[in-house]
N, C-alpha and C positions, 0 to 999 in steps of 0.2 A: 603561544603564537598569537599574533594580532588578528583581529576580526577581518574577514575578507569584505572590503567595502563593495567590490564588484558584485559579490554574491548577495550581500545585504540589499544593495540597490535593485538588483534584478528580481528579487523576491519580495520587495517591500509592498507590492500591491496585493500579496497573498496574506490574508488574515488568518486562515486556517487551511489545513490540508483536508479536502473533502472528496476528491476524486482520484482515481488511479493516474489520471493525467497530471494532477498536482504532485503526486508521488514521483512520477517520472521527471517532472520539471525540477524538483528539488534535487533528485539524484543526479540528473544531467548537469545541473549547475554546480553541484559539489564535485563532480568529476573534473569539470573545467577549473574549479578553484584548486583542486589538487595538482593539476597540470601546471598551473601558474604558481604553485608553491604557496598558496594562500591558506590552505588547511593541511592538517597532517594526515598521513596515511592511517594512523590510528583512529582518527575521527571518521574517516571514510569507511574503515573496516566496521566500526560500530554501526554506521548508517546502513552498510550492506547487510549486517545481521538483522537489523530492524526490517529492512525491505524483504529479506528472506522470510521472516516471520509473517509479514503481511501477505506475501505470496502463498505461504502455506495455509493460512486461515482462509484465504479466498478459494484455494483449491478444495479445502474441506467443504466450504459452503456450496461450491459448484457440484461436488459429488453428492451432497445431501439433496440438492435440488434435482439432480438427475435421478437419484434413487426414488424420490417422491414422485416424480413424473412417471417413472416406470411402474411404480406401485399403483398409481391412479389408472394407468392404461390397463393394468391387470385387474382392475375393479376394486382395489382396496380403498377404504375410506380412512384417510390419515389426517383429517382436519384441514385447517386453512393453509393457504399458500403463504410461505414466508419468503420475502424478497431478499436477494443477496445483500448482505450488510446489515440485515435486521434480525439475523438468527439469534435467539436468546441463548444464553449460557446458563446452564443449571436449571 
């Protein structure tokens, strides 16, 4: 399948994906490209799986932050606050 020039042009000012807004912009543009038959459904399915994985990791971080907040309110000392997106793995 040939590259979607419309999609490439609309995202050319984006050097990297840094925010959830950027993720939504890429996904929205890709849905439009699919409707215009500029990308395949297979490509969009793969993107959907990646977006689902991002959503799952964000959900885990929010749950961790909520648990940390609740433990602090109960008087637990659990160390420094970790901001969403900065959680260490391992």
